[in-house]
C-alpha positions as CSV (number, residue, x, y, z in Angstrom):
1,L,-72.2,70.8,22.1
2,D,-73.2,73.2,19.4
3,G,-71.6,70.9,16.8
4,Y,-73.7,68.0,18.1
5,E,-76.9,70.1,18.1
6,S,-76.2,71.1,14.5
7,E,-75.6,67.5,13.4
8,I,-78.8,66.3,15.1
9,H,-80.8,69.1,13.4
10,R,-79.2,68.2,10.0
11,L,-80.0,64.5,10.5
12,Q,-83.6,65.2,11.6
13,I,-84.2,67.2,8.4
14,R,-82.7,64.4,6.4
15,L,-84.9,61.8,8.2
16,T,-88.0,63.9,7.5
17,D,-87.0,64.1,3.8
18,I,-86.5,60.4,3.6
19,Q,-89.8,59.7,5.3
20,N,-91.6,62.0,2.9
21,R,-90.0,60.3,-0.1
22,R,-91.0,56.9,1.3
23,E,-94.6,57.9,1.6
24,R,-94.6,59.2,-2.0
25,L,-93.1,56.0,-3.2
26,K,-95.8,53.9,-1.3
27,T,-98.5,56.0,-3.0
28,H,-96.9,55.6,-6.4
29,A,-96.5,51.8,-5.9
30,K,-100.2,51.6,-4.9
31,C,-101.2,53.3,-8.1
32,L,-99.0,51.1,-10.2
33,R,-100.5,47.9,-8.5
34,S,-103.9,48.9,-9.7
35,L,-102.6,48.9,-13.3
36,L,-101.9,45.2,-13.0
37,S,-105.5,44.4,-12.0
38,P,-106.9,41.5,-14.1
39,V,-110.2,43.4,-14.8
40,R,-108.2,45.9,-16.8
41,K,-107.4,43.2,-19.3
42,L,-111.1,42.4,-20.1
43,P,-112.3,43.6,-23.4
44,N,-114.9,46.4,-23.5
45,E,-117.5,44.1,-25.0
46,L,-117.3,41.6,-22.1
47,L,-117.4,44.4,-19.5
48,T,-120.5,46.0,-21.0
49,S,-122.1,42.5,-21.0
50,V,-121.3,42.2,-17.3
51,F,-122.6,45.7,-16.6
52,G,-125.9,44.9,-18.4
53,Y,-126.2,41.7,-16.3
54,V,-125.6,43.5,-13.1
55,C,-128.2,46.2,-13.8
56,A,-130.8,43.6,-14.9
57,E,-130.2,41.3,-11.9
58,N,-130.4,44.2,-9.5
59,K,-133.5,45.6,-11.2
60,L,-131.8,49.0,-11.3
61,Q,-132.0,49.5,-15.0
62,D,-135.0,51.8,-14.8
63,Y,-133.4,54.1,-12.3
64,G,-129.8,54.3,-13.7
65,G,-128.5,53.7,-10.2
66,A,-126.2,50.8,-11.1
67,A,-125.0,52.6,-14.2
68,L,-124.2,55.7,-12.2
69,T,-122.3,53.6,-9.6
70,L,-120.4,51.8,-12.3
71,S,-119.5,55.1,-13.9
72,Y,-117.7,56.2,-10.7
73,V,-115.2,53.4,-10.7
74,C,-112.7,54.8,-13.3
75,T,-112.5,56.7,-16.5
76,R,-112.7,53.6,-18.7
77,W,-115.9,52.4,-16.9
78,R,-117.4,55.9,-17.1
79,Q,-116.8,55.9,-20.9
80,L,-118.3,52.4,-21.2
81,T,-121.4,53.2,-19.2
82,V,-122.1,56.5,-21.0
83,G,-121.7,54.7,-24.3
84,Y,-124.1,51.9,-23.3
85,P,-127.6,53.4,-23.2
86,E,-129.2,50.1,-22.3
87,L,-127.9,50.6,-18.8
88,W,-129.7,53.9,-18.3
């Protein structure tokens, strides 16, 4: 019986390790999927034009609200909004 208990314990540890690796792999795959997003392929000039249109249409240009929201999306969008003073 001790041998079986030992084997069960060893297999439970192995199962936990495999489950943890699976979760890390899922997280990593999710991050990689975002790299394939079509919006990442848009040139900066086009994105800033869209940003300007969004701010003007929503009448948020005077408050910087839309620019602030856009700047939270990712590092690239933050750099674009900071470098585009017409949004603020």
